[in-house]
N, C-alpha and C positions, 0 to 999 in steps of 0.2 A: 202225336203231330196230326193236324190238320191239313189239307191243300193250301191255304192259305198262310199258314205259319211256315211252309220248308219251302213257298216261292218266297214270302219277305223276308227270309233267314239267309239265303241264297244273295238277293238282290241287297241287302244290306250287308254283307259278308264282300260282293263286289265294291260298293259304294266305299268302303273303310279301304279295301285294298288299292283300289282305283286311284286313290289318291297318294299311296305310299308308290305305287308303281310308276304312274307319270312325273312324280320327283327323282331326279338324277341321283340324287344324296337318299334316297327313300327306298334304294333297290333291295335292302335287307330283306324285304318283304316279298323279293322272288325268290321260290327255291333256288338253291346253287347252283344247278346244272344252265338255268336257264339267263342266268343276271347277263353274260356277254352279249348274247344274243337280243336279249330284252332292252338293254341299253340304244343298243344298233336300229331296232324296228322300232321303239318308242320315235328314235329321233328321225326315223324315215315316214312313220306315218302315224304319228301323235297319237290322237285320243284311240282310233280303232283298235291299236296298237295296246295300250294300257287297258281295254276293256277286256282284250282276249288275254291279258298276261293274268288278270285279277283271276280267270278260271283256271287257275294252275292248282288252287290249293281248295278249287269246289267237286264234293264228290256229286252226291244225287241225294238229296236227305228223306225225300220221299220213298225211294225205293231202297236205301240204308235200312231205314228204320221196319220196311216192310221184314229185309230179311232176318233183321234183328229179332222180330218177332217170330219167323218161321223157324230160326235157331231152337228154338224150346219146344219144339213139338216132334215128334216120331217124322222119319224120313217119309215112311207112304203117306201117312197124314198131310206131310207139308206137298209132296205132288199131289194130292186130292185137292186143298184148298186152290191152289195154284190152276189148276185144270178146271175145276168150277170158276174163279173168279173170267179165267180167257172166257169159259161159254155164256158167263151172264147169268149163270141160273144164281136167282136174287134168293130161292128157298135156300139152297145148298149154301150160298154165300154168307147168312147170317151165323154159322161155325166159322166162319175163319177170322184172323186175329185183324181186330180194328186197324193196325196198319197198313195190312197190305190190302185192304176195303177202301182206304185212303188214298193207296198209292191209284186202282183202279176208277177210284171215281174224278182223280184227274186229267184221267184222259178219256173217259165213256161219252164224251162230245171235243169234237173238232174244232180247234179256235178259229174265230169267224174271217181269218185271212185265207184259210184252207176252200181249194177250188177244187173239187171232185174230178170237174171234167178236165183239168188236166193230167189225171191219170193216163187216158186215151193215147193223144199224141205222142205223151212221153213214152210209155210203155210197147206204143208200136215202134218206135225208132230202135228202142231195145229189140226187139223181136226180130226185125226187119235187115238190123247189121249186128246181128250177135253175136259172129265171130272177128267183126271189127272191136263192138266193144270189150269181148273178153279181152280180147289179145292189149287194148289200151288200156282194162281196168288191171289187170295181171302184172303185166311186163312195165305199163309206166307208170303206174300209181301205188297197187299193193307192195311192189318187191321196194321200191324207193322209200313210201311210206313207212312200210315198217322197221326201217333202217334209224327211223329217228326215236326217240322217247316214247312215242305210241307204240311202238312195239316192246319194250320194256317189259310191261304184264306178259305178254304172251311170252316172250323167252324165258321167264322165269318161271312158267307155269309148264313149260314143254310144249305149249299148243302149235306153236310150228315146225321148229325145227324137230319134234321128236312126231308129232301128228299133221306134217304140211298138208299133206293130200286131202284130210278130213276138213281141214279146216279152209283151204278151199274151196271146197264143196259145201262148206255151208255159207260162206260168202256169195256164192252163186246162186244158192239156194233161197238164201236171202232176196238177193235182186230179182229174181223172176217171181218170188211173191209178192214185193210190194210194186212192180210195175204189170201187173197181171187185174184186166177188168175188176172191180171189187176187192182185189186184195188189200185196201189200206181203210175199207169200209171197219167198221166196230167189228161184226164177225168175220171179216177176213182172213186168210192164213197169210198175208203181209202183215195184217195188224196185230195178229200174235205172236207171229214171230218176232216182231222188232219190240213189243213188249218182253217177250220169253229174253231178248238179249239184255234189256235193259236191267232185268232182274239176276240175270245172270251176272253181268256187270258189278250188281250189287254185292254179290256173295264173293267176284273174284276180290272185289275190294277189299273184304271183311279178312277173306282167306291169308290174302299176300299183307294186310298190317299187323297180320299177327305172324308172319314168316320172314319178318328182317327188311322189309321195305322201307327204304331211307325216305321219308317226307321230308326230310329238311332241304334233301338236295333234288326229289324228282316233284314234290307235291305229292296232291292226293293219289291214288293209284285209278287210274281210267278217270283222268279229272275231264272237268265239263271240256276244257281246250281241247283235250284232244279228241274226243267226241266229234265236237265242233268241225274241226280241222277235218276230222276222219268223213264225215258226210259232204264236208265241201270240196274234197279230194276225190271221193265217190261219185261226184256229180260234175262241179264244175272242170277240175282239171282234168277228169276222164272224157268229157267232151274236146278239151285242146288237144289229148294223144288221138282220139277218135279223128279229128280234122287232119290231124300228121300223118296218118294210116290213110287218107282217100275216104274217109265215110263222108258224106253231105248230107247235111242237116241243114233246116232253117231256122232262123233264129227264135219263132214261136217253137218249134221242138225240142230246143234247146234248153227254151226259157222252163219248157211242161218238166220237160226229166231234169232239172233243178229243182221244180217247185217239189214232185216229188220226195226226194232226198230234205228239202226243207220240213216238210212236213214229220219224215222220217225220224229225221235229229230231235225233232219234238217232242215226238214220240219216245226218245231215247232217254229222256231227261234233260236235253238241253235247255239253258234257262230261255225260254221268248226272247227277251231283250238282247240275247246276244247271238240271234239266228242271222244269218244271212238271207237277204230279199230275194236276191237276184244272180246270173251267172258271174256280172260283174263284182258283186258285193263278196258272193262266195270264192273268186279269185284272188281278191284282198285278202281275202281271211288265211287261204293257202300260202301266201306273199307272206302275210306275217309271221306263220307258224313257223314256215321256213326258215324265218331271218332269226326265228326265236331258240332255236335248236341250235344244241353242241353239233360239233364235228360228230360224226357215227362211230362208234366204239363196237370192238370186235364184238359184242352180240349183237348189234345191226348189222354190219357185214354176214355176222352166219344167217341170219334171218332174211334178208334181202337174197342172197344164195339159194338158201331150202325151198322159199319160193318158186324161183326159177325152175329149182330141178324136180319140183313137186309136181308145177303143171304137166308134162308128160303123162303122167299117173292119173290124173285127173281126167284127160281126153281117152284115157284106155290104153296106153301105150305101155305096156309091160316090159317086152323085150327090152334087155339092158343095152345090147349095142345100140337100137333105134331110139332108146331115150336118151342115149348120150347124144344120138346124132341131132335129133331137135331139140336139144336143150343147147347144142350149140347155136343152132340156128336163133333159139328164142334170145340167148345171150347178145346176137347181133341185133336183134328188132328192140331188146332194150335198153341197151347203149345208144340207137338211133332216138328212140324216146327220149331218154334222160339228160343225154347228152354225156359225152366222155369223159367230164370233169366230174360230175355225180359218177359215173360208170367205176372212174379211178378210185374214189374214195369208198365204194363198195367192192374193191378189186374184181369185180367181173373180169374175164378174160377180155385180153388186149387182143380182140377179133375184128380183121377188118369190116367195116360195118358203113361205108363211103358207097351211095347207093341203093341205099335199103329202102328207106323212106320214098323215094320219087317211083321204084320199082312196085314199091306195094301199093304207092297213091295211081299207078296207070293201072295195076291190075285191078282195084275197085272201081276205078272211073271206068275202066271197059263195061266191067258186070253192073254199075250203075247204069249206063247208055243202053243196055242191054234191055235192063229188067224197065227200064222208064218206056222202049219200045214194045214189049211182050209185057201183057197182064200176067200170062201163065206162068213163065220165067220169074218174075217178080215174085208169086204165089208159091211157086217151088220153091225158091230159096228160104223162103219166110217161113215156109213148114220147115225146111231141113234144119233151117236156125233154132227152130224151137226144140224140135225133136231135141237135138243136141244140147241145146241149155238144161233141157227135163233132163237128159241120162246124165249131163255132167253134175248136176243138182243134189243126183241120188246119195242120200248118207249110208251109213251102216247099220243093219237092221238092229243093233244091240242099240244103236242110240236110243234113251228113251224122250218122248215129245217135250215134257214138262221137268226134265232130272235136273239135276244141281251140280256140280263139282263139290266135295267131299273134301278135297286135301289141296291146297296149294300147288303141286307135282303132279302133273296130267295123269304120270306113270304111275302113282298111286292114286288116283280119284276113281271112285267108282264109273261106270259109263253114264254119258248124258248128252 
């Protein structure tokens, strides 16, 4: 499959599905779990919702073809092929499967709209306000987000319930790598980790398809709409939660941060014509995504609670009593960020959270004033936040840089 064939195939599929999804009598084209929500989303948002819905049945033609070709070779050789393609070793790459080379050719050059200069201000915002960003991301975005069908592949593989600490560390590490200067350049660590995620997604799609995934009900495993929803949530929705916690960012800085995630989403295989353009369009995608979702089931509830309870472990709190005390506080913050209605759906403890956000905003407001008055205090905070981010992003030593899962159940898979 060539780059053009993969792109054209995805566009044709969306065009055909769009007509059925936009027609209230044609909801049979929409996976069963999303039909009720899709009807309401299209009535509210019109064409953007119909375009989003079409992504439910789209995987990633180029990455899926690459994984199919890699499945035919020895695991050690497979690891070598991915490593050499990541490094751009043209002589060595000639030994890799053609489908894998096609995938890398598709992302070798950035699209015309990508502005490398946006990485600077977007990344600085993260490192300057890392404590606020991490709280917003974990408690206001990841926890409720994984309670949607986006989290179902993770639940089926056990990647969060059984390995929540490692999963959160991988999220943080990827965030750090794409926001570092040069991180999204062709040979940057953020670029490599994003492409690795894309390849892993394709492998998980293959494994889940063989492990009883209900395509008629949930669409493609890790479908294009879920990836788009995740990127929009990790960028624009996260920024909204940062504001609630007292983080003060300029409009230009916020747009730069969204731009980082727009490019990351493109690298992860979201079709270009589905991508958000700015913070406003990303927030609209989040609204459409939530509107299409069914109510959270037991799996989603388990996922959301696993994330909150894993957070203390990520930052190094291992003592059981201290973990429980911190988890109680984190539940209060999360409830304040996502609202009582959603928190009740997720069966979060009904802890008193009144006044939590004003108190946090006041605290961060004082810190912001101090840092504006003192360059030394500002630099110390940035250095401390950066050091903590890097510490939280450390992965287990047995994790292989370009390893792939070889079983749908995380507990039965080799380390990767």
